[in-house]
C-alpha positions in Angstrom: -25.7 18.3 -8.4 -24.6 16.6 -12.2 -24.9 13.3 -12.9 -22.4 12.0 -11.6 -22.4 13.5 -8.7 -25.9 11.2 -8.0 -24.4 8.3 -8.8 -21.6 8.9 -6.7 -24.2 9.7 -4.0 -26.4 7.2 -4.5 -23.2 4.8 -4.6 -21.9 5.4 -1.3 -25.5 4.8 0.1 -25.5 1.6 -1.2 -22.7 0.5 0.1 -23.1 2.0 3.6 -26.1 0.2 3.4 -24.9 -3.8 2.1 -22.0 -3.2 4.9 -25.2 -3.3 7.7 -26.2 -6.7 6.3 -25.5 -8.7 9.4 -23.0 -6.6 11.1 -19.8 -8.2 12.5 -19.3 -5.7 15.5 -22.6 -4.4 15.7 -21.8 -1.5 19.0 -18.3 -1.0 17.8 -19.5 -0.2 13.7 -22.2 2.2 14.2 -19.2 4.8 16.5 -17.8 4.9 13.1 -20.8 4.8 11.1 -22.4 7.9 12.7 -19.2 9.8 11.2 -20.1 8.3 8.2 -23.7 9.8 8.9 -22.2 13.1 8.9 -19.8 13.4 6.8 -22.6 12.5 3.6 -24.9 15.2 5.4 -21.9 17.6 5.5 -21.1 16.4 1.9 -24.5 16.9 0.5 -25.4 20.2 2.4 -21.8 22.0 1.4 -21.8 21.4 -2.2 -25.7 22.8 -2.6 -24.0 26.1 -0.9 -20.4 26.2 -3.5 -20.8 23.6 -6.1 -17.7 21.2 -5.7 -15.9 20.2 -8.7 -16.9 16.8 -10.0 -13.9 15.5 -8.8 -13.9 16.9 -5.3 -16.3 15.8 -5.1 -16.7 12.2 -6.6 -13.2 11.9 -3.9 -14.7 12.8 -1.0 -17.4 9.8 -1.7 -14.7 7.6 -2.6 -13.9 8.3 0.5 -17.1 6.9 2.4 -16.6 4.2 0.5 -13.5 2.8 2.0 -14.0 3.9 5.7 -17.8 2.4 5.0 -16.0 -0.5 4.3 -13.3 -0.4 7.0 -16.2 0.1 9.8 -17.4 -3.1 8.6 -14.3 -4.7 10.4 -12.9 -2.2 12.5 -10.0 -1.3 10.5 -8.0 -4.3 11.9 -9.9 -6.7 10.3 -10.5 -6.1 7.6 -9.3 -9.1 5.4 -7.6 -7.4 2.3 -5.0 -10.6 2.7 -7.4 -13.1 1.9 -8.7 -11.0 -0.6 -5.8 -10.5 -2.9 -4.8 -14.0 -2.2 -8.0 -14.7 -3.6 -7.8 -12.5 -6.5 -4.6 -12.4 -7.1 -3.0 -15.0 -5.1 -0.4 -12.8 -3.7 -0.3 -12.5 -0.4 1.4 -8.2 0.4 2.2 -8.8 4.3 4.5 -11.4 2.5 5.8 -9.1 -0.1 6.6 -6.4 2.7 6.4 -8.1 5.6 4.3 -6.7 7.6 3.2 -7.8 10.7 -0.3 -5.8 11.0 -3.0 -5.3 9.1 -2.7 -1.9 7.4 -5.8 -0.8 6.1 -5.8 1.8 8.5 -2.9 3.1 7.4 -4.5 3.7 4.0 -7.9 4.9 5.5 -5.9 8.3 6.4 -3.2 8.2 3.3 -6.7 8.7 1.0 -8.3 11.0 3.9 -5.0 13.2 2.8 -5.9 12.9 -1.0 -9.3 12.7 -1.2 -10.4 15.9 0.3 -7.4 18.6 -0.2 -8.9 19.1 -3.8 -12.3 20.0 -2.0 -10.9 22.1 0.5 -8.6 23.7 -2.2 -11.6 24.8 -4.2 -13.2 26.1 -0.8 -10.1 28.0 0.3 -10.7 30.1 -3.1 -14.5 30.4 -3.0 -13.5 31.6 0.1 -11.2 34.2 -0.4 -11.0 34.0 -4.1 -8.3 36.4 -4.7 -6.0 34.1 -2.7 -3.0 32.5 -4.7 -4.0 29.1 -5.7 -0.2 27.6 -4.1 -1.4 30.1 -0.5 -4.8 28.1 -0.5 -3.5 25.0 -1.2 -1.5 25.2 1.9 -4.4 25.8 3.9 -6.3 23.2 2.2 -3.0 21.7 4.5 -2.5 22.7 6.9 -6.6 21.5 7.8 -6.2 18.4 7.0 -3.3 17.8 9.3 -5.3 19.8 12.3 -8.5 17.8 11.7 -6.6 15.3 12.2 -5.1 16.1 15.2 -9.0 16.6 16.2 -9.4 13.3 14.9 -6.2 11.4 17.1 -8.2 13.7 20.4 -11.6 12.0 19.5 -10.1 7.9 19.4 -8.6 9.2 22.6 -11.3 10.3 24.9 -13.4 7.4 22.8 -11.1 5.0 24.0 -11.3 6.3 27.8 -15.1 5.8 27.9 -14.7 2.2 26.4 -14.0 -1.0 28.8 -9.6 -2.0 27.7 -10.9 -4.4 24.8 -13.7 -2.2 22.6 -11.0 1.0 23.2 -8.8 -1.4 21.3 -11.2 -2.2 18.8 -12.7 0.7 18.3 -9.3 2.5 17.4 -6.9 -0.4 16.2 -4.0 0.5 17.5 -2.9 -2.7 17.5 0.2 -2.3 19.9 1.7 0.7 18.2 2.6 3.1 20.7 3.3 5.3 17.6 0.0 4.9 16.3 -1.6 8.0 15.8 1.9 9.8 14.8 1.6 7.5 11.6 -2.4 8.7 11.1 -1.0 12.1 11.0 2.1 11.6 8.7 -0.1 9.6 6.3 -2.8 12.0 5.8 -0.8 14.7 5.9 1.9 13.1 2.8 -1.8 12.6 1.2 -2.3 16.3 1.7 0.9 17.0 0.3 0.9 14.3 -3.0 -2.3 15.7 -4.5 -1.2 18.9 -5.7 -1.4 18.2 -9.5 -5.0 17.1 -8.4 -5.3 19.9 -6.6 -4.3 22.2 -8.8 -6.7 21.4 -11.9 -9.7 21.3 -9.7 -9.3 24.2 -8.0 -7.6 26.5 -11.1 -11.4 25.5 -13.0 
């Protein structure tokens, strides 16, 4: 593992530990954090086996950092409105007319952005003769299918929890189209990252 990758990986671990200082909702955060632990383990294993490019590796680390922050506040309660007002004196909610917390939307969009370069590279590793455009298409399809599977997973978790706990975990915020919007944003993020995926996978 290169120094850049080591720094990124250690940075993720540091953020993960910091977000567990005096947790606000320990049980719900633990549910979200299982994905963090599994994701870090998978990233470590995949990189040791196939050696991801530094950019692709760091992009996934960046996504996990944002996910750690989201998990602490259960997505729906991330106080980005207060952060923007304190730092810039600007209100995103007022500027865009938002009535819900959109941090979960950002996470799903970043999922497509941050994972597509690595997936494209892995497809090229598996099938070296495959054209780059075809490899990218397969990567986008993986993003779409995994987004769907995650929404099914959230639905399954919700069936096992009380209504209040399910709402806290899912962060639907009363939006009946929440799952559809999340999957669409992940797909758009994946498609928009084509120039970066092209650069990383061409190495």
